[in-house]
C-alpha positions in Angstrom: -2.7 5.4 6.5 -1.2 6.2 9.5 -2.2 8.0 12.3 -0.4 10.9 12.5 -1.8 11.5 9.2 -5.4 11.1 10.4 -4.5 13.7 13.7 -2.6 16.1 11.5 -5.7 16.1 8.8 -7.7 16.8 11.8 -5.6 19.6 13.9 -5.7 21.2 10.5 -9.8 21.0 10.5 -9.8 21.7 13.8 -8.3 25.3 13.6 -9.2 26.1 10.0 -13.2 26.6 12.3 -11.6 27.8 15.0 -10.0 30.3 12.2 -13.2 30.8 10.5 -15.7 31.8 13.9 -13.4 33.8 15.8 -10.8 35.8 13.1 -13.6 35.6 10.2 -16.6 37.0 12.6 -15.3 40.2 12.5 -12.1 40.1 9.3 -14.9 40.3 6.2 -13.4 42.5 3.6 -15.7 43.2 1.0 -18.9 41.9 4.2 -17.8 38.7 3.2 -15.2 36.0 4.5 -13.8 33.1 2.6 -15.3 29.8 4.1 -12.2 28.7 5.0 -13.2 25.6 7.3 -14.1 24.2 2.8 -10.8 24.2 1.3 -9.4 22.8 4.0 -12.3 20.2 3.7 -11.6 20.0 0.2 -7.6 20.1 0.9 -7.6 18.0 3.8 -10.2 14.9 2.0 -7.4 15.5 -1.7 -4.5 13.4 0.5 -6.6 10.6 3.1 -8.6 7.8 2.3 -12.0 8.2 0.9 -14.4 7.3 4.0 -12.0 9.2 6.1 -12.2 12.0 4.1 -16.4 12.1 4.2 -16.4 11.2 7.8 -14.0 14.9 7.9 -16.1 17.0 6.1 -19.0 15.7 8.4 -17.5 16.4 11.7 -16.0 19.6 10.3 -19.4 21.0 9.3 -20.8 19.7 12.8 -18.0 21.7 15.0 -19.0 25.0 12.3 -22.5 23.7 13.3 -22.3 23.5 16.5 -20.2 26.5 16.6 -21.4 28.8 14.9 -25.1 30.5 13.6 -26.6 27.7 11.6 -29.0 25.3 11.9 -27.7 21.3 13.8 -27.3 19.3 10.7 -26.7 22.2 7.9 -23.2 22.7 7.9 -22.7 19.0 7.8 -24.2 17.8 4.8 -22.9 20.5 2.8 -19.2 19.6 4.2 -20.1 15.7 3.5 -20.7 16.9 0.4 -18.3 18.4 -0.4 -15.3 16.4 1.0 -17.2 13.8 -1.4 -16.7 15.8 -4.4 -13.6 16.7 -3.4 -12.4 12.8 -2.9 -14.6 11.5 -6.4 -12.7 14.4 -8.8 -9.2 14.2 -7.2 -7.2 11.8 -9.4 -8.7 13.2 -12.4 -7.1 17.0 -11.6 -4.0 14.6 -9.6 -1.8 16.3 -12.7 -3.1 19.2 -14.2 -2.3 22.3 -11.5 -4.3 24.1 -13.9 -7.6 22.8 -12.7 -7.0 23.2 -9.7 -7.7 27.1 -8.8 -11.6 26.6 -11.4 -12.5 22.9 -9.3 -12.5 24.7 -6.3 -13.6 28.1 -7.0 -17.2 25.8 -8.9 -16.9 23.5 -5.5 -16.9 25.8 -2.0 -19.5 27.5 -5.1 -21.9 24.5 -4.9 -21.8 24.2 -1.4 -22.2 27.8 -0.6 -25.3 27.2 -3.1 -26.0 24.1 -1.5 -25.6 25.7 1.9 -28.2 28.0 1.0 -30.9 26.1 -0.7 -30.6 23.8 2.7 -30.9 26.7 5.1 -34.6 28.4 3.1 -35.3 24.5 2.8 -35.3 24.2 7.0 -36.8 27.7 7.8 -33.1 30.1 7.4 -34.7 32.4 4.2 -31.3 32.2 3.4 -32.7 32.6 -0.4 -34.4 35.4 -0.1 -31.5 37.9 1.2 -30.7 40.0 -1.3 -27.0 39.4 -1.1 -27.2 36.1 -1.8 -25.1 36.5 -5.2 -21.9 38.0 -3.4 -22.5 35.4 0.1 -22.1 33.0 -2.6 -19.3 34.1 -4.7 -17.0 36.5 -2.6 -15.9 33.7 -0.4 -15.6 30.8 -4.0 -13.3 33.8 -5.4 -11.6 34.1 -1.6 -11.0 30.7 -1.2 -9.9 30.3 -4.7 -7.1 33.1 -3.7 -6.2 31.0 -0.3 -6.0 28.1 -2.0 -2.9 29.0 -3.0 -1.5 28.2 0.8 -4.1 26.1 2.0 -3.5 23.4 -0.9 0.1 22.9 -0.6 0.5 23.4 3.1 -2.2 20.4 3.9 -0.2 18.8 1.0 3.3 19.4 3.2 1.7 18.3 6.4 0.1 15.7 6.0 2.4 13.8 3.0 1.7 12.6 -0.4 2.2 9.1 0.5 -0.5 7.0 -2.5 -3.0 6.8 -1.2 -3.5 3.0 0.5 -6.0 1.0 1.6 -5.4 0.5 5.3 -4.7 1.7 8.6 -1.3 1.1 9.5 1.1 1.6 12.5 
């Protein structure tokens, strides 16, 4: 994998964190915003080596934790799990585009449910929220719709080269 592709993937994650913490903090249709960083981690993890994907998931979550009001480490753990799940299923859905939308929806919903569970464990009382189902399903639905734009864009920007085992200069 080239350093250029790794840099582009990192830049996409930083842009997604910036958009989510600024634009989507205010733009919330039906009182829920898309989880753009989560979707970007899914998109980026499809095109970079597995270990780097999990590291970028952790890094994206850490950036999101630092810039949001959540406890430090909740998004980092959640987005690391998202990157790992994406790495595990990317070869199975690579050729079948009909599975991409359901996988994005399920991974997004599972990640947001994991975030709610971890938030409750760490004292944020997230599971006690009356609108919890809406806060899980709507962002997952938004991510599924935005996947039509974000996934191909990430594929074009990062490049569709085959997975490699080492770094190339």
